Backbone as JSON, one array per atom type, in Angstrom:
{
  "sequence": "MAGDTQEPIPAEGDTIALQRAGSNLSLPARLEAILYLKGRALTQGELAEIAGASRDEVEMGLITLMADYAHRDTALEIRQEGKRYSLQLRDGLGDLVQNLLPVDLSTAALRTLATIAIKKRILQSDLVDLRGSGAYDHIKELLAQNFIERKRQSEGRSFWLSLSEKFHRTFSVKTDELVAQRKAVKPAPASPAVEVSDEEWEQAA",
  "N": [[87.96, 85.36, 119.3], [87.75, 82.01, 120.61], [90.1, 79.6, 119.53], [90.68, 80.83, 117.14], [93.26, 81.62, 114.85], [95.98, 83.59, 115.57], [97.12, 86.34, 113.74], [100.43, 86.66, 112.42], [102.59, 89.35, 113.35], [103.84, 91.67, 111.09], [107.3, 92.46, 110.59], [108.65, 95.62, 111.56], [110.47, 96.64, 109.78], [109.72, 95.49, 107.36], [107.36, 96.88, 106.71], [108.27, 99.57, 106.5], [110.31, 99.42, 104.52], [108.94, 98.36, 102.25], [106.85, 100.16, 101.92], [108.28, 102.48, 101.35], [109.6, 101.71, 98.99], [107.44, 101.33, 97.29], [106.06, 103.73, 97.09], [105.13, 105.3, 94.99], [103.42, 103.73, 93.6], [100.28, 102.21, 92.63], [97.79, 100.87, 94.89], [96.99, 98.13, 94.25], [99.26, 97.4, 92.73], [101.26, 97.64, 94.68], [100.46, 95.65, 96.45], [100.83, 93.44, 94.82], [103.63, 93.5, 94.55], [104.36, 93.06, 97.22], [103.36, 90.46, 97.71], [104.93, 89.07, 95.93], [107.59, 89.55, 96.84], [107.53, 88.64, 99.51], [106.96, 85.96, 99.2], [105.23, 84.02, 100.24], [102.0, 82.89, 101.47], [99.74, 85.41, 102.52], [97.68, 87.08, 104.95], [94.83, 89.33, 104.77], [95.11, 91.15, 106.83], [97.89, 91.14, 107.35], [98.82, 92.06, 104.88], [97.65, 94.59, 104.86], [98.98, 95.82, 106.98], [101.67, 95.85, 106.1], [101.45, 97.24, 103.67], [100.5, 99.63, 104.52], [97.79, 100.36, 104.56], [94.18, 100.31, 104.92], [92.14, 97.48, 105.94], [89.82, 97.26, 104.42], [90.53, 98.72, 102.16], [92.61, 97.11, 101.25], [91.19, 94.77, 100.69], [89.61, 95.59, 98.48], [91.7, 96.26, 96.78], [92.87, 93.75, 96.36], [90.78, 92.43, 95.05], [90.69, 93.91, 92.69], [93.27, 93.35, 91.72], [93.2, 90.55, 91.42], [91.2, 90.32, 89.49], [92.47, 91.62, 87.41], [94.64, 89.89, 86.91], [93.19, 87.67, 86.08], [92.45, 88.37, 83.53], [94.78, 88.59, 82.21], [97.28, 87.35, 79.94], [99.17, 85.36, 81.27], [101.64, 83.54, 83.16], [101.33, 83.57, 85.83], [99.28, 83.8, 88.82], [96.95, 85.21, 91.17], [96.38, 83.61, 94.05], [93.88, 82.42, 96.23], [93.66, 80.96, 99.33], [91.72, 79.86, 101.68], [91.85, 82.31, 104.09], [94.06, 83.52, 103.14], [96.39, 84.93, 100.78], [98.33, 84.54, 97.81], [101.01, 84.85, 95.41], [101.35, 82.92, 92.69], [102.63, 80.39, 90.4], [100.62, 79.37, 87.65], [98.63, 76.37, 87.65], [100.08, 73.37, 86.36], [102.42, 74.27, 85.24], [104.76, 73.51, 86.39], [106.62, 71.55, 85.41], [107.59, 72.85, 83.13], [108.9, 75.06, 84.26], [110.96, 73.81, 85.72], [112.44, 72.78, 83.6], [113.38, 75.09, 82.4], [114.84, 76.48, 84.3], [118.18, 77.24, 85.09], [119.53, 76.35, 87.29], [119.75, 74.5, 90.38], [117.81, 75.38, 92.61], [115.73, 76.28, 95.37], [112.35, 77.53, 95.11], [111.85, 79.67, 96.83], [114.47, 80.53, 97.41], [115.24, 81.34, 94.88], [113.6, 83.56, 94.52], [114.64, 85.24, 96.45], [117.18, 85.53, 95.38], [116.47, 86.85, 93.03], [115.62, 89.27, 94.11], [118.04, 90.29, 95.1], [119.36, 90.53, 92.66], [117.85, 92.52, 91.38], [118.41, 94.7, 93.01], [121.15, 94.78, 92.75], [123.19, 95.27, 94.66], [122.95, 94.8, 98.05], [122.22, 95.35, 101.48], [122.48, 92.82, 103.94], [120.76, 93.0, 106.14], [118.7, 94.65, 105.12], [117.73, 92.99, 103.13], [116.68, 90.88, 104.64], [114.64, 92.27, 105.9], [112.95, 92.65, 103.72], [112.44, 90.04, 102.73], [111.95, 88.43, 104.9], [112.66, 86.32, 107.8], [113.34, 83.88, 106.79], [115.12, 84.37, 104.8], [117.7, 84.05, 105.7], [118.3, 81.3, 105.46], [118.01, 81.12, 102.69], [120.12, 82.73, 101.81], [122.32, 81.28, 102.74], [122.01, 79.03, 101.11], [122.37, 80.17, 98.56], [124.96, 81.17, 98.79], [126.32, 78.77, 99.16], [126.13, 77.68, 96.65], [127.52, 79.48, 95.24], [126.36, 81.74, 93.98], [126.08, 84.25, 94.94], [127.98, 86.86, 96.6], [129.51, 87.82, 99.69], [130.37, 90.4, 101.86], [131.86, 92.15, 104.6], [130.25, 95.02, 105.95], [131.68, 98.23, 105.76], [131.19, 100.22, 107.63], [129.25, 99.66, 110.3], [127.16, 96.82, 111.27], [126.2, 94.94, 109.55], [126.19, 93.03, 106.44], [127.31, 93.31, 103.06], [125.63, 92.1, 100.22], [126.12, 90.76, 97.05], [126.01, 90.04, 93.5], [127.59, 87.18, 92.04], [130.34, 86.19, 89.85], [129.67, 83.72, 88.82], [126.87, 83.8, 88.87], [126.28, 85.75, 86.85], [127.45, 84.47, 84.68], [126.05, 82.02, 84.51], [123.28, 82.77, 84.26], [123.33, 84.54, 82.11], [124.15, 82.89, 80.06], [121.96, 81.15, 79.93], [120.0, 82.95, 79.16], [120.9, 83.65, 76.61], [120.44, 81.27, 75.33], [117.68, 81.17, 75.28], [116.75, 83.53, 74.14], [117.1, 84.62, 71.01], [119.85, 86.1, 69.24], [120.59, 87.85, 71.23], [122.94, 89.83, 72.95], [125.35, 89.02, 75.33], [126.17, 90.78, 78.27], [129.17, 91.5, 79.75], [129.8, 91.34, 83.16], [131.15, 93.68, 85.6], [134.15, 92.88, 87.42], [133.64, 91.37, 90.56], [134.12, 92.4, 93.97], [136.24, 90.54, 96.12], [134.79, 88.31, 98.47], [134.56, 88.61, 102.02], [135.5, 86.16, 104.23], [133.39, 84.92, 106.67], [132.02, 83.66, 109.72], [128.99, 81.67, 110.08], [127.62, 82.35, 112.39], [128.45, 84.98, 112.86], [127.47, 86.5, 110.65], [124.71, 86.1, 110.82], [124.11, 87.32, 113.22], [124.57, 89.88, 112.49], [122.48, 91.0, 111.08]],
  "CA": [[87.2, 84.11, 119.48], [88.61, 80.89, 120.93], [90.42, 78.75, 118.39], [91.15, 81.61, 115.99], [94.72, 81.72, 114.74], [96.41, 84.98, 115.59], [97.97, 86.67, 112.6], [101.75, 87.15, 112.81], [102.77, 90.78, 113.15], [104.98, 91.89, 110.22], [108.39, 93.26, 111.15], [108.56, 97.04, 111.21], [111.3, 96.88, 108.59], [108.94, 95.13, 106.18], [106.45, 97.97, 106.4], [109.01, 100.76, 106.08], [111.01, 99.18, 103.25], [108.02, 98.18, 101.14], [106.12, 101.41, 101.69], [109.19, 103.41, 100.7], [109.87, 101.26, 97.63], [106.25, 101.4, 96.44], [105.32, 104.95, 97.41], [104.54, 105.88, 93.78], [102.62, 102.7, 92.93], [98.9, 102.04, 93.08], [97.68, 99.85, 95.93], [97.09, 96.78, 93.68], [100.65, 97.14, 92.35], [102.02, 97.43, 95.91], [100.09, 94.33, 96.94], [101.5, 92.48, 93.94], [105.04, 93.49, 94.92], [104.48, 92.45, 98.54], [103.16, 89.01, 97.57], [106.1, 88.5, 95.24], [108.79, 89.63, 97.67], [107.4, 87.82, 100.7], [107.08, 84.58, 98.76], [104.36, 83.12, 100.99], [100.62, 83.36, 101.56], [99.55, 86.43, 103.54], [96.3, 87.46, 105.22], [94.52, 90.74, 104.51], [95.67, 91.93, 107.92], [99.33, 91.28, 107.11], [98.99, 92.93, 103.71], [97.29, 95.95, 105.25], [100.05, 96.34, 107.84], [102.87, 96.1, 105.3], [101.16, 98.24, 102.64], [100.09, 100.89, 105.12], [96.42, 100.64, 104.1], [93.16, 99.67, 105.74], [91.74, 96.17, 105.43], [88.83, 97.47, 103.36], [91.27, 99.12, 100.96], [93.33, 95.92, 100.78], [90.21, 93.86, 100.08], [89.29, 96.11, 97.15], [92.91, 96.14, 95.98], [93.03, 92.35, 95.97], [89.76, 92.13, 94.05], [91.17, 94.52, 91.45], [94.45, 92.62, 91.27], [92.78, 89.22, 90.97], [90.49, 90.51, 88.23], [93.49, 91.97, 86.42], [95.36, 88.66, 86.55], [92.28, 86.77, 85.38], [92.36, 88.78, 82.14], [96.13, 88.63, 81.64], [97.87, 86.14, 79.37], [100.35, 85.27, 82.11], [101.86, 82.27, 83.84], [101.1, 83.77, 87.26], [97.93, 84.07, 89.27], [96.76, 85.48, 92.59], [95.65, 82.45, 94.56], [93.31, 82.56, 97.57], [93.48, 79.7, 100.05], [91.14, 80.27, 102.95], [91.94, 83.76, 104.29], [95.4, 83.93, 102.73], [96.59, 85.19, 99.36], [99.71, 84.38, 97.38], [101.29, 84.97, 93.98], [101.86, 81.6, 92.33], [102.52, 79.94, 89.02], [99.39, 78.64, 87.34], [98.77, 74.92, 87.68], [100.52, 72.74, 85.13], [103.64, 74.87, 84.7], [105.91, 73.08, 87.17], [107.63, 70.88, 84.58], [108.2, 73.86, 82.27], [109.83, 75.86, 85.06], [112.14, 73.01, 86.02], [113.24, 72.66, 82.38], [113.97, 76.38, 82.04], [115.77, 76.98, 85.32], [119.53, 76.74, 84.88], [120.14, 76.01, 88.57], [118.96, 73.7, 91.31], [117.53, 76.21, 93.77], [114.33, 76.3, 95.77], [111.61, 78.69, 94.62], [112.06, 80.78, 97.77], [115.83, 81.03, 97.22], [115.26, 82.05, 93.59], [112.98, 84.88, 94.73], [115.63, 86.04, 97.17], [118.22, 85.84, 94.4], [115.92, 87.87, 92.14], [115.64, 90.53, 94.84], [119.43, 90.76, 95.08], [119.68, 90.92, 91.28], [117.2, 93.8, 91.12], [119.12, 95.73, 93.77], [122.57, 94.7, 92.4], [123.98, 95.22, 95.89], [121.98, 95.08, 99.11], [122.61, 94.94, 102.82], [121.79, 91.62, 104.43], [119.66, 93.41, 107.02], [117.6, 95.13, 104.28], [117.16, 91.83, 102.45], [115.87, 90.16, 105.61], [113.43, 93.07, 106.06], [112.09, 92.44, 102.56], [112.1, 88.65, 102.47], [111.63, 87.71, 106.11], [113.77, 85.61, 108.44], [113.72, 82.74, 105.95], [116.19, 84.79, 103.91], [118.98, 83.52, 106.2], [118.51, 80.01, 104.81], [118.19, 81.35, 101.26], [121.47, 83.27, 101.62], [123.24, 80.14, 102.88], [121.87, 78.21, 99.9], [122.96, 80.9, 97.44], [126.41, 81.19, 99.02], [126.84, 77.42, 98.96], [126.21, 77.43, 95.21], [128.38, 80.54, 94.67], [125.63, 82.68, 93.14], [126.24, 85.59, 95.51], [129.16, 87.08, 97.42], [129.18, 88.52, 100.92], [131.51, 91.01, 102.53], [131.46, 92.94, 105.76], [130.0, 96.45, 105.78], [132.81, 98.98, 106.32], [130.68, 100.89, 108.82], [128.01, 99.01, 110.67], [127.26, 95.43, 111.69], [125.61, 94.04, 108.55], [127.07, 92.6, 105.36], [126.85, 93.58, 101.7], [125.43, 90.95, 99.35], [126.16, 91.13, 95.64], [125.99, 88.91, 92.56], [128.9, 86.63, 91.74], [130.63, 85.92, 88.43], [128.92, 82.52, 88.43], [125.5, 84.22, 88.58], [126.24, 86.38, 85.53], [127.8, 83.48, 83.66], [124.97, 81.03, 84.41], [122.01, 83.31, 83.78], [123.51, 85.13, 80.78], [124.17, 81.77, 79.12], [120.59, 80.67, 79.77], [119.27, 83.95, 78.4], [121.31, 83.53, 75.22], [119.8, 80.09, 74.76], [116.24, 81.38, 75.14], [116.47, 84.72, 73.34], [118.02, 84.64, 69.88], [120.53, 87.33, 68.85], [120.85, 88.75, 72.36], [124.35, 89.88, 73.32], [125.59, 88.98, 76.77], [126.98, 91.87, 78.79], [130.11, 91.0, 80.75], [129.73, 92.16, 84.37], [132.41, 94.11, 86.19], [134.61, 91.94, 88.44], [133.12, 91.65, 91.9], [135.12, 92.4, 95.02], [136.25, 89.26, 96.83], [134.0, 88.3, 99.71], [135.28, 88.36, 103.26], [135.0, 84.96, 104.86], [132.95, 85.09, 108.05], [131.27, 82.5, 110.2], [127.54, 81.81, 110.01], [127.15, 83.04, 113.59], [128.72, 86.41, 112.74], [126.61, 87.22, 109.72], [123.33, 86.05, 111.29], [123.98, 88.32, 114.26], [124.76, 91.22, 111.93], [121.25, 91.52, 110.46]],
  "C": [[88.17, 82.97, 119.78], [88.84, 80.06, 119.69], [90.89, 79.51, 117.18], [92.66, 81.67, 116.01], [95.11, 83.18, 114.67], [97.35, 85.26, 114.44], [99.33, 87.13, 113.1], [101.87, 88.64, 112.5], [103.98, 91.0, 112.25], [106.03, 92.74, 110.91], [108.26, 94.69, 110.69], [109.36, 97.35, 109.95], [110.57, 96.54, 107.31], [108.08, 96.3, 105.74], [107.19, 99.17, 105.84], [109.63, 100.56, 104.71], [110.05, 99.09, 102.07], [107.19, 99.42, 100.87], [107.0, 102.41, 100.95], [109.41, 103.02, 99.24], [108.66, 101.44, 96.72], [105.43, 102.65, 96.63], [104.62, 105.55, 96.19], [103.66, 104.89, 93.02], [101.19, 102.71, 93.45], [98.86, 100.93, 94.13], [97.72, 98.44, 95.34], [98.53, 96.43, 93.28], [101.52, 96.9, 93.58], [101.72, 96.04, 96.49], [100.77, 93.24, 96.12], [102.97, 92.36, 94.32], [105.26, 92.81, 96.27], [104.35, 90.94, 98.45], [104.35, 88.35, 96.89], [107.31, 88.44, 96.16], [108.72, 88.73, 98.9], [107.45, 86.33, 100.36], [106.26, 83.57, 99.55], [102.96, 83.72, 101.07], [100.47, 84.31, 102.74], [98.06, 86.71, 103.73], [96.09, 88.92, 104.83], [95.11, 91.63, 105.59], [97.17, 92.17, 107.74], [99.59, 92.22, 105.95], [98.69, 94.39, 104.06], [98.4, 96.6, 106.08], [101.27, 96.72, 107.02], [102.64, 97.22, 104.29], [100.8, 99.6, 103.22], [98.71, 101.33, 104.67], [95.44, 99.95, 105.04], [92.79, 98.32, 105.14], [90.72, 96.3, 104.31], [89.52, 97.85, 102.06], [92.03, 97.93, 100.38], [92.38, 94.94, 100.11], [89.86, 94.31, 98.67], [90.51, 96.0, 96.23], [93.14, 94.73, 95.49], [92.01, 91.95, 94.91], [90.19, 92.68, 92.69], [92.33, 93.74, 90.87], [94.09, 91.25, 90.73], [92.03, 89.29, 89.64], [91.45, 90.82, 87.1], [94.23, 90.72, 85.96], [94.48, 87.69, 85.77], [92.18, 87.1, 83.9], [93.73, 88.89, 81.47], [96.5, 87.29, 81.01], [99.21, 85.95, 80.07], [100.43, 83.91, 82.77], [101.57, 82.36, 85.33], [99.63, 84.0, 87.57], [97.95, 84.43, 90.75], [95.86, 84.38, 93.13], [95.16, 82.71, 95.98], [93.09, 81.18, 98.16], [93.01, 80.04, 101.45], [91.17, 81.79, 103.07], [93.3, 84.3, 103.86], [95.51, 84.04, 101.21], [98.07, 85.05, 99.01], [99.8, 84.57, 95.87], [102.0, 83.7, 93.56], [101.84, 81.38, 90.82], [101.19, 79.22, 88.83], [99.67, 77.14, 87.35], [99.23, 74.4, 86.32], [101.82, 73.27, 84.57], [104.89, 74.41, 85.44], [107.01, 72.45, 86.34], [108.35, 71.88, 83.68], [109.24, 74.67, 83.03], [111.1, 75.08, 85.35], [113.04, 72.84, 84.8], [113.97, 73.95, 82.04], [115.01, 76.85, 83.04], [117.15, 76.38, 85.12], [120.2, 76.27, 86.16], [119.19, 75.18, 89.41], [118.8, 74.48, 92.6], [116.05, 76.12, 94.1], [113.67, 77.57, 95.23], [111.85, 79.9, 95.52], [113.45, 81.39, 97.59], [115.95, 81.79, 95.91], [114.64, 83.43, 93.72], [113.94, 85.8, 95.48], [116.75, 86.45, 96.23], [117.75, 86.93, 93.43], [115.91, 89.23, 92.81], [117.04, 91.13, 94.86], [119.8, 91.25, 93.7], [119.07, 92.27, 90.92], [117.97, 94.94, 91.77], [120.59, 95.84, 93.37], [123.46, 94.52, 93.62], [123.05, 95.64, 97.03], [122.54, 94.62, 100.44], [121.82, 93.72, 103.26], [120.59, 91.99, 105.3], [118.46, 93.91, 106.22], [116.93, 93.96, 103.56], [116.26, 91.03, 103.39], [114.58, 90.92, 105.89], [112.44, 92.79, 104.94], [111.58, 91.01, 102.46], [111.76, 87.85, 103.72], [112.83, 86.9, 106.62], [114.21, 84.38, 107.65], [114.85, 83.07, 104.99], [117.55, 84.29, 104.38], [119.3, 82.19, 105.52], [118.74, 80.17, 103.32], [119.62, 81.83, 100.97], [122.5, 82.15, 101.74], [123.22, 79.26, 101.63], [122.55, 78.86, 98.71], [124.47, 80.99, 97.57], [127.02, 79.83, 98.74], [127.01, 77.09, 97.48], [126.95, 78.55, 94.47], [127.65, 81.47, 93.7], [125.69, 84.11, 93.68], [127.54, 85.64, 96.29], [128.77, 87.96, 98.6], [130.45, 89.14, 101.49], [131.01, 91.97, 103.61], [131.27, 94.41, 105.39], [131.14, 97.22, 106.45], [132.42, 99.73, 107.59], [129.32, 100.29, 109.16], [128.23, 97.54, 110.95], [126.71, 94.45, 110.67], [126.65, 93.69, 107.49], [126.45, 92.97, 104.01], [126.73, 92.27, 100.94], [125.4, 91.43, 97.91], [126.21, 89.87, 94.79], [127.42, 88.47, 92.24], [129.1, 86.5, 90.23], [129.83, 84.71, 87.95], [127.48, 82.87, 88.1], [125.41, 84.78, 87.17], [126.51, 85.36, 84.42], [126.64, 82.51, 83.43], [123.72, 81.61, 83.77], [122.16, 84.0, 82.43], [123.55, 84.04, 79.73], [122.77, 81.27, 78.87], [119.76, 81.66, 78.96], [119.62, 83.86, 76.92], [120.65, 82.33, 74.55], [118.34, 80.35, 74.44], [115.89, 82.54, 74.22], [117.52, 84.84, 72.23], [118.57, 86.04, 69.64], [120.8, 88.28, 70.01], [122.32, 88.69, 72.75], [124.49, 89.89, 74.84], [126.5, 90.13, 77.17], [127.86, 91.33, 79.9], [130.09, 91.9, 81.98], [131.11, 92.59, 84.84], [132.82, 93.12, 87.26], [134.12, 92.34, 89.81], [134.25, 91.63, 92.91], [135.08, 91.08, 95.74], [135.51, 89.35, 98.14], [134.9, 88.02, 100.9], [134.68, 87.15, 103.93], [134.63, 85.25, 106.31], [132.15, 83.87, 108.44], [129.78, 82.76, 110.09], [127.02, 82.58, 111.21], [127.33, 84.54, 113.47], [127.73, 87.09, 111.83], [125.15, 87.14, 110.09], [123.09, 87.08, 112.39], [124.03, 89.73, 113.7], [123.49, 91.81, 111.37], [120.44, 92.3, 111.48]]
}
């Protein structure tokens, strides 16, 4: 129909990476993971493409997921805005989050950092598949604040991203403040990052 907004087509890497990672999960759980990792509102069509499911299945999965969140005692919620769905903090929690966060990072950059932390070590190209092209800006932001390190892949054109000493120091200190009696685990020293230009590492993904 004239005037309809065409849905963006998800990158093939998004579909492959997320289907592989969530192959043993239920559809609602896969949808939850997709909404978290993508960090933006998605249509049913985009979710269906990435999850490898039909739109009808995605619609039922979203209904199940939204009902589940409605009965959870959680700070998160599945939010529907028009034809798009996203995973967001409940209203009124913004001030609490800002007080708890030990760093000055955007929400999107924090999600990208969380993805790197889960993986411990991830190729830049794989991270961009999971988080979208906006990950380039997130990586620059994280590198600028020394929360991650980057070094060239020994074989191939991409780069390895890993957590820095500053990440472990900052977040372990914050955890100790919030959780009493918890012992901080000292991370193994990270390999020094190879300095490369922005043009080189953006072309490598």
